[in-house]
Backbone bond lengths (Angstrom), bond angles and torsions (degrees), N, CA, C in turn:
res aa  C-N    CA-C-N  psi(-1)  N-CA   C-N-CA  omega(-1)  CA-C   N-CA-C  phi
1 K - - - 1.487 - - 1.475 109.03 -
2 D 1.339 118.64 -46.93 1.401 123.85 -172.69 1.541 112.32 -59.81
3 V 1.323 115.72 -37.68 1.498 118.31 -178.93 1.562 109.83 -64.74
4 I 1.290 117.80 -41.23 1.470 122.54 -176.22 1.539 105.32 -69.23
5 V 1.328 117.93 -51.78 1.486 121.47 -176.24 1.549 109.47 -59.14
6 Q 1.369 115.40 -43.23 1.463 115.46 176.69 1.461 114.29 -65.33
7 C 1.339 124.35 -38.58 1.409 126.07 176.66 1.505 109.21 -64.06
8 Y 1.294 124.84 -32.71 1.466 124.79 -178.52 1.511 105.47 -77.98
9 R 1.335 122.87 -40.49 1.436 122.73 174.99 1.548 112.82 -61.75
10 Q 1.347 116.77 -44.17 1.399 121.02 178.56 1.525 109.61 -62.23
11 M 1.285 122.56 -42.32 1.415 123.68 178.14 1.527 108.02 -61.60
12 S 1.306 119.07 -47.87 1.498 120.94 -177.20 1.495 108.92 -60.55
13 L 1.340 118.80 -46.70 1.457 120.47 -178.05 1.515 112.68 -63.45
14 A 1.277 117.69 -42.58 1.431 122.55 -176.94 1.544 112.83 -69.34
15 L 1.302 113.58 -40.84 1.510 116.01 179.40 1.539 111.04 -71.46
16 E 1.314 115.51 -30.26 1.501 117.86 174.15 1.565 109.28 -64.88
17 K 1.352 115.19 -48.25 1.490 122.93 -176.26 1.528 107.93 -66.53
18 E 1.302 118.92 -49.95 1.508 121.66 -168.15 1.517 113.96 -86.52
19 Q 1.326 116.04 -30.05 1.419 124.04 -170.86 1.521 114.07 -116.81
20 G 1.301 117.19 -13.41 1.460 124.17 -173.37 1.551 114.03 67.62
21 L 1.327 115.59 24.60 1.477 123.77 -179.60 1.504 108.93 -96.08
22 E 1.330 118.00 103.49 1.414 120.49 -173.11 1.434 112.43 -110.39
23 R 1.366 121.28 137.81 1.522 120.26 175.26 1.587 104.66 -89.58
24 E 1.294 108.21 118.68 1.462 119.08 175.18 1.496 111.86 -64.33
25 N 1.348 119.23 148.48 1.524 117.40 179.24 1.499 113.63 -58.64
26 S 1.364 118.17 -33.22 1.456 119.96 -176.94 1.486 112.49 -83.01
27 M 1.404 119.95 -1.66 1.428 124.55 -175.07 1.434 114.22 -86.77
28 T 1.384 118.74 131.18 1.478 121.40 177.31 1.568 108.98 -73.62
29 T 1.273 113.17 168.67 1.494 115.07 176.04 1.535 111.62 -65.88
30 G 1.279 115.64 -34.32 1.468 120.77 176.98 1.534 110.21 -66.00
31 E 1.283 121.60 -39.06 1.457 123.94 179.43 1.573 106.39 -70.38
32 F 1.255 117.84 -39.80 1.531 119.34 176.17 1.419 111.82 -60.73
33 E 1.393 116.93 -47.84 1.446 121.95 174.87 1.484 113.90 -52.90
34 K 1.369 124.35 -42.98 1.343 131.03 178.48 1.524 108.16 -63.99
35 L 1.335 119.17 -44.91 1.442 123.02 -177.80 1.558 108.46 -61.91
36 L 1.368 117.10 -44.33 1.496 120.47 -177.37 1.481 109.64 -65.80
37 E 1.381 117.99 -42.19 1.486 120.94 178.53 1.551 109.53 -63.79
38 A 1.331 116.62 -41.01 1.525 118.06 179.26 1.557 110.21 -63.54
39 A 1.315 117.80 -25.39 1.472 123.66 -177.05 1.607 106.88 -86.31
40 G 1.341 116.51 -3.07 1.489 118.80 176.37 1.539 114.10 99.39
41 I 1.312 119.13 -1.42 1.450 117.99 176.64 1.525 109.01 -65.17
42 P 1.336 115.53 137.36 1.556 119.43 -175.61 1.543 110.22 -55.63
43 H 1.294 117.09 133.51 1.424 128.20 179.48 1.520 113.34 -52.48
44 E 1.282 115.37 -55.32 1.501 117.82 -166.30 1.537 113.75 -65.80
45 P 1.301 119.80 -46.54 1.492 114.47 179.50 1.544 112.37 -69.85
46 I 1.326 117.49 -30.60 1.461 121.27 178.41 1.583 107.54 -66.23
47 H 1.278 113.77 -47.35 1.485 118.79 -175.28 1.507 110.45 -66.28
48 Q 1.332 115.99 -48.25 1.519 118.88 176.98 1.519 114.58 -55.75
49 L 1.420 115.60 -47.74 1.410 117.52 -179.48 1.445 113.69 -67.05
50 T 1.338 117.90 -35.75 1.454 121.42 177.12 1.546 109.79 -64.73
51 Q 1.283 116.85 -42.70 1.558 120.32 179.60 1.542 107.30 -62.43
52 L 1.223 117.76 -48.73 1.516 121.22 179.28 1.518 111.77 -58.06
53 F 1.330 114.99 -48.15 1.463 118.79 177.44 1.519 114.29 -60.42
54 E 1.287 118.01 -45.58 1.506 122.10 178.60 1.519 109.79 -62.61
55 A 1.314 119.89 -36.20 1.471 122.14 -179.04 1.529 111.88 -68.50
56 V 1.368 116.38 -39.76 1.486 116.31 -178.67 1.531 109.60 -85.76
57 R 1.310 120.11 -29.17 1.485 122.50 -174.88 1.548 110.31 -79.23
58 Y 1.294 114.29 -45.12 1.459 118.67 -173.28 1.501 117.99 -110.70
59 G 1.388 113.82 1.26 1.442 117.65 179.74 1.446 108.68 -123.98
60 N 1.372 120.49 -174.32 1.401 123.83 179.63 1.479 110.42 -108.93
61 W 1.333 118.26 39.34 1.434 124.24 -170.62 1.492 106.54 -96.16
62 Q 1.366 113.78 139.51 1.462 119.84 176.18 1.574 109.85 -107.44
63 P 1.289 119.81 116.02 1.425 119.63 -177.98 1.547 109.76 -75.93
64 N 1.373 114.45 155.22 1.444 121.00 174.44 1.496 108.70 -101.27
65 P 1.370 119.97 173.00 1.424 120.92 -179.99 1.581 116.06 -59.32
66 I 1.357 117.13 -24.05 1.400 119.13 173.92 1.523 113.45 -70.95
67 D 1.315 114.37 -37.74 1.481 116.52 175.18 1.516 112.19 -67.64
68 N 1.338 118.15 -36.15 1.441 121.33 174.50 1.560 109.40 -59.35
69 Q 1.294 116.70 -47.42 1.496 122.19 -178.00 1.573 107.52 -61.89
70 K 1.365 115.12 -38.80 1.454 114.89 -179.29 1.542 109.90 -66.25
71 A 1.234 121.02 -39.51 1.442 125.13 177.06 1.548 108.29 -61.09
72 I 1.304 117.85 -45.25 1.459 117.63 179.13 1.481 114.04 -65.79
73 R 1.337 117.86 -38.07 1.508 121.45 173.98 1.570 111.52 -61.59
74 C 1.303 113.05 -40.53 1.515 117.93 -178.06 1.600 108.05 -65.41
75 L 1.309 115.73 -43.07 1.462 122.22 -179.38 1.557 106.38 -62.21
76 E 1.293 116.78 -48.97 1.450 119.41 -179.87 1.516 113.06 -59.02
77 A 1.326 118.39 -41.30 1.494 122.55 -178.20 1.535 105.80 -65.69
78 I 1.327 117.48 -42.36 1.539 121.00 -177.90 1.511 106.51 -65.53
79 M 1.291 117.84 -45.83 1.480 119.00 -174.36 1.548 110.27 -66.48
80 L 1.290 115.95 -37.71 1.490 121.63 177.83 1.530 110.93 -61.95
81 Y 1.290 113.32 -47.12 1.489 116.58 176.39 1.516 112.65 -62.90
82 S 1.330 116.17 -41.88 1.457 118.83 179.95 1.541 115.06 -62.88
83 R 1.389 112.94 -38.47 1.410 118.16 177.63 1.558 113.98 -70.22
84 D 1.333 113.53 -38.50 1.520 119.93 173.26 1.501 111.96 -56.83
85 V 1.359 114.52 -47.87 1.471 119.87 -179.27 1.579 109.79 -62.08
86 K 1.274 116.04 -47.13 1.493 124.61 -176.82 1.591 107.01 -59.32
87 E 1.345 116.81 -45.26 1.404 121.17 -176.18 1.582 111.12 -69.72
88 A 1.351 115.16 -36.75 1.463 122.14 178.84 1.468 110.91 -71.64
89 G 1.364 118.73 -29.99 1.391 125.29 -173.14 1.522 110.47 -76.82
């Protein structure tokens, strides 16, 4: 659980710092996902990481090591995209 929650938090903090995309306190994870996609962040890694986060945060689901690796890969893809956009901008 901790790996997935940490990946989601790192994504949120990095996108706020690098792209100015902030999750408001009243915003659901789904609303934040839509905001990120509207800003051009690739759908698949955002969607997968959001689903994993919701499952561990709001459900009683226990992730396995493969799920943790999936979360890390999603975070890496999002961070790579964010860095590329920042460098190009």
